[in-house]
C-alpha positions, 0 to 999 in steps of 0.5 A: 252091067250098065247098057251103056258099059257094054256096047262101044263103037271102034271109034270110042276105044280111039278117040276117047278123050272126053271122059275116064270113063269110056263107055259112052256110045253116042258123043261119037256121032257129033262134031261136039262131044256132050259134057258126059262128066255128070253121069259118068260120076252118076254112074260110079254112084248109082250102079255099084249101089244098086247092083250091091243091094239087087244082088243082096236080095237076088241071092238069098230070095233065088237062094232060098227057093234053090235050097227049098226046092232042092229039099222037095225034090220028091214032091216037086210038081210042074210049077215047081219045076218053073220056079227051079228054072227060074230061080237058077237063071235070077241067081247066076244073073245077080251073081254077075252083077259085083263084076260091073259094080267093080267096073262102073265104080273103078276099072275091069281088073278081070282080064279078057278071058273073064270079061267074055265069060262074064258078059256070056253068064249075063246074057243067057241068064237074062234072056232065059229070066224073061223067057221062063217067065212066058213058060209060067204063064202058059202053063198057067192058062193051060192049069186054068184054062185047059185043065181037063186033060192039060196033064200031058201038054204041061209036062212036055213043056216043063220037062223038054220044049223047056230047054230048046224054048228057053236055054239054048235060045238064051245061049245062042243069043251069047254069041255077040258075047262071044265075038264082040266082047273085049277087055280093052285098055284106053286112055285111062282105064281099061273097059269090058264092052261089045266092040262092033266092026264097020258098019257100026251103028247097023250092028249096034241098032240091030242088037238093040232091037233083037234086046227088045224083041226078044227080051220084051215084046215076044215073052210080054206078048205071051204073058199078057195074052195068057194072063188076060185069058186066065183072068177072063176064065176066073171071073166068070162063074161063082165068086170065092175067095179063092178066085179073087185072090187069084186074080188080084195075083194074077194082075199082080203079075202082069203089072209088074212084069210091065212096070219093071221092063217096059220103061227099059225097053223104051229107053233101048228103042228110042236109043236104037232109033237116035243111032239109026239117025230116026230120032235126030241128036241132041245133047239134052237127048242123049244125056237125058236117055243115059240118064233113064237107061240107068235108072230104068235098067237098074228097075228091070233087074230089080224083077230078078229079085221080085220073082221069088216073091211072085212065084213062090213066096206067096204059096201055102205050100212054099211056105210050110216047105221053106220052114221044113226045109231051114229047120233041121228037126223037121227037113226030113218031113220034106221027104214024105210029102205026097205028090199030087193027084191026077185027073184034074178039074177046071180051077181047083186043080193042082191043089190051087191052081187058079192061085198060081202059087200054091201047086 
């Protein structure tokens, strides 16, 4: 779902005669509407293509994680539980993309009920996946930095707090979709959008700000702080191959998260400032920002395809479990995998906890 395909002001529906897309939010503020024909043509080709690629990669990667975690239920660690939550969130997220691909390429054919439902599914899993990444970073912090006596807090986070800290707020954040998402007929097509009441600019700016803060700033700070402390912890003491691998892995996790999400959230923030007239409007800025968000939004969504690689496939244990799960002759061996031992110590806890991927 393109950012510009899901937030619409009332005037867009009533006065959208400049293009057949009907998804523009900016032109209503101008005395002369900007020419958006190039952007609309670009979105009709670019968005379905990108959504299709993300859908295929996300289904394969996250689907495999869910299958493997299902097979190794008896030997599942707390870290595995986070991976399962993350893959379920990402899997549900990518399942909404075909609807938005069809909408971007042609029209919304799925009716009002599905418009609201797909919006809600999209929102709950978009936010939950980012919040789960923050929980994973806290879990890694406890396992590596607070390894002694960390089992209790980690178990509480993984089995109980995650529902209150991730799924509950992500579900509550779908209320705007339930209230404002509508399938509306405009001049030449049907759109599935959020249609805000007056003062529409304030409503829109508030939800954009919420998106940036809850969907990036807060979880991003948690991830950055936890992993920076972990890097500092692992950098001290004796050197070793496992420790060097853990340091590199930690840096990769941080860099991938911010490369994928930071450009997109910067674009939303600039758009919010334009909505509030803090940044002056211009056709050049509007058109450039629209294309910027098209591209960076796709990059942000691609993170759900990277999650299985970053948080599962790099682990030795997961790769072994995947081979067993996909081999009928060996699948039954997963049922007798031994559970992890309690009583963890500093960096070697939870079966290579410092490597982040084997626990």
